C-alpha positions as CSV (number, residue, x, y, z in Angstrom):
1,M,-10.3,-8.0,-16.5
2,T,-8.5,-6.9,-13.4
3,D,-8.6,-3.2,-12.4
4,E,-5.5,-1.9,-9.8
5,T,-5.4,0.8,-8.0
6,A,-2.7,2.6,-5.9
7,Q,-3.4,3.2,-2.1
8,A,-0.8,5.5,-0.8
9,V,1.0,4.6,2.6
10,R,1.7,8.2,4.0
11,I,3.4,9.5,7.4
12,P,0.1,10.7,9.5
13,V,0.3,14.5,10.1
14,D,-1.3,14.5,13.4
15,L,1.1,12.6,15.5
16,W,3.7,15.3,16.6
17,E,2.9,19.2,16.7
18,E,6.0,20.6,15.4
19,D,7.6,20.4,12.0
20,V,10.3,17.9,13.0
21,E,11.7,15.4,10.4
22,A,11.4,11.6,11.3
23,V,13.2,8.9,10.2
24,I,12.0,5.5,9.0
25,T,13.7,3.0,11.7
26,T,12.7,0.0,10.2
27,W,11.1,-1.8,7.6
28,F,9.2,-5.0,8.5
29,V,8.1,-6.1,5.0
30,S,10.2,-6.2,2.1
31,G,9.2,-4.1,-0.9
32,E,7.0,-6.1,-3.4
33,A,5.5,-7.9,-0.7
34,E,2.0,-8.8,-0.6
35,V,0.3,-7.2,2.6
36,D,-2.8,-7.3,4.2
37,Q,-4.6,-4.2,5.4
38,G,-3.4,-3.7,8.9
39,D,-0.1,-5.2,8.6
40,L,2.6,-4.0,10.5
41,L,4.8,-2.4,7.6
42,A,7.3,0.4,9.4
43,E,8.6,1.8,12.2
44,V,9.4,5.7,12.5
45,M,10.7,7.8,14.9
46,A,10.2,11.6,15.4
47,E,12.4,13.2,18.0
48,K,11.7,10.6,20.8
49,I,8.5,9.6,19.6
50,Q,8.1,6.3,17.9
51,F,5.1,5.1,16.0
52,E,4.2,2.3,13.7
53,I,2.6,2.6,10.1
54,V,0.2,-0.3,9.2
55,A,-1.2,-1.2,5.7
56,P,-4.1,1.0,4.8
57,A,-5.3,-1.7,2.0
58,S,-4.3,-5.2,1.1
59,G,-2.2,-5.7,-1.9
60,I,0.9,-5.5,-3.0
61,L,3.6,-3.2,-1.5
62,N,6.0,-0.9,-3.2
63,I,8.3,0.8,-0.9
64,M,9.3,4.3,-2.1
65,V,11.4,5.7,0.9
66,Q,14.2,3.5,2.3
67,Q,15.2,2.6,6.0
68,D,17.1,5.3,7.8
69,E,15.7,8.0,5.1
70,L,14.1,11.4,6.7
71,V,10.6,11.9,6.1
72,E,7.8,14.6,6.8
73,K,4.3,14.4,8.1
74,G,2.2,13.8,5.1
75,D,4.8,12.1,3.2
76,T,4.2,9.1,1.0
77,I,6.5,6.4,2.0
78,A,5.0,3.4,-0.3
79,T,1.9,2.4,-2.2
80,I,0.0,-0.7,-2.3
81,T,-1.1,-1.7,-5.7
82,V,-4.9,-2.9,-5.1
83,S,-6.5,-5.4,-7.0
84,S,-10.1,-5.6,-8.2
85,N,-11.8,-8.5,-10.0
């Protein structure tokens, strides 16, 4: 029997001081793709700050927020379904 859990992929809350919106400029991986922990998933731009989002776990990616959509600090932009045998 395989147990599955979902690991949230979130916009970090400590990357910029003000409460400004950011935009997902690029997804480097398509939805439903298998990813490894540490893989580069997306690039996000907030004002003049650009940063990268990496996979917090290995598993199957489920994108919840599309490219060019606005996000805020702490938002969940995807989940990773993690299987444990």
